[in-house]
C-alpha positions in Angstrom: 0.1 0.0 0.1 1.1 3.3 -0.7 0.0 6.7 0.7 -0.8 10.0 -1.3 2.3 11.6 -0.4 4.5 8.3 -1.7 2.4 8.6 -5.0 3.6 12.0 -5.3 7.2 11.5 -4.5 7.2 8.6 -7.1 5.5 10.5 -9.9 6.6 13.5 -11.3 5.5 16.2 -12.3 2.1 15.1 -10.8 1.1 17.5 -7.9 -1.7 17.1 -5.0 -4.1 19.2 -7.0 -4.2 16.8 -10.0 -4.2 13.6 -8.2 -6.9 14.9 -5.8 -8.9 15.7 -9.3 -8.3 12.2 -10.6 -9.8 10.7 -7.6 -12.8 13.1 -7.4 -13.3 12.4 -11.2 -13.3 8.5 -9.9 -10.4 7.7 -12.3 -8.6 6.3 -9.3 -10.2 4.8 -6.8 -7.8 4.4 -3.4 -9.2 3.6 -0.2 -9.6 6.2 2.6 -9.0 5.6 6.3 -8.8 8.2 9.0 -8.3 10.9 6.3 -5.5 9.2 4.5 -5.7 7.9 0.9 -4.2 4.3 0.7 -3.5 3.2 -3.0 -3.5 -0.7 -3.5 -1.0 -2.1 -5.9 -4.0 -1.8 -8.6 -4.6 1.7 -7.6 -0.7 2.5 -8.2 -0.9 0.6 -11.7 -3.9 2.8 -12.3 -2.1 6.0 -11.2 0.6 5.4 -13.2 -1.4 4.6 -16.6 -3.3 7.8 -16.1 0.0 9.5 -15.4 1.5 8.2 -18.6 -1.3 9.2 -20.4 -1.4 12.8 -19.5 2.4 13.2 -19.2 4.2 10.7 -21.6 1.4 11.0 -24.1 0.7 14.4 -23.5 -3.0 13.8 -23.7 -5.3 16.7 -22.6 -7.3 16.4 -19.3 -10.3 16.3 -21.5 -9.6 13.4 -23.5 -8.4 11.0 -20.5 -12.0 9.8 -19.5 -12.5 8.5 -23.2 -9.1 6.6 -23.5 -9.6 5.1 -19.8 -13.2 4.0 -20.7 -11.8 2.5 -23.9 -8.9 0.9 -22.0 -11.3 -0.3 -19.3 -13.7 -1.9 -21.9 -10.6 -3.6 -23.4 -9.2 -5.1 -20.2 -12.5 -6.3 -19.4 -13.4 -8.0 -22.8 -9.6 -9.6 -22.5 -10.7 -11.1 -19.1 -13.9 -12.3 -20.3 -12.2 -14.0 -23.4 -9.8 -15.6 -20.9 -12.7 -17.0 -19.1 -14.2 -18.1 -22.2 -10.7 -19.8 -23.2 -10.5 -21.7 -20.0 -13.8 -23.3 -20.1 -13.3 -24.2 -23.6 -10.0 -26.1 -22.4 -12.0 -27.6 -19.6 -14.1 -29.3 -22.4 -13.3 -32.9 -24.0 -11.3 -32.9 -27.0 -14.2 -33.3 -29.6 -15.8 -30.5 -27.9 -13.1 -28.2 -28.4 -12.6 -29.4 -31.7 -15.8 -28.5 -32.8 -15.6 -25.2 -31.4 -12.3 -24.7 -33.0 -13.9 -25.7 -36.3 -16.8 -23.4 -35.8 -14.2 -20.2 -35.1 -12.1 -20.9 -38.0 -15.3 -21.1 -40.5 -16.7 -17.9 -38.8 -13.5 -16.1 -39.7 -12.7 -17.6 -43.0 -13.2 -14.6 -45.3 -13.9 -12.4 -42.7 -13.1 -8.9 -43.3 -9.6 -8.0 -41.4 -10.7 -4.4 -40.8 -14.0 -5.5 -38.8 
């Protein structure tokens, strides 16, 4: 767990006002106890992501929620796909083969841009 000031020390040029704004806009959701924000490893990763979007990619503040929404949807879809793949992998070989045949036939001739 990291605290608010630890995050600020670690990520320059992030300042107190901007990190507070990220929390208020719910881009980052640390826990709060006794008036102190505590950032889990996942929270720290999210702060680093927003920091990179803002500073490394130089994205304006109005665009950040759009990117975060797209990234959240992308990672959610990846989690769902992993779940489906695990379920398929748990099936008997003949079932997996039928599923793969269906996937291959569905993707043959598919437009690569779609």
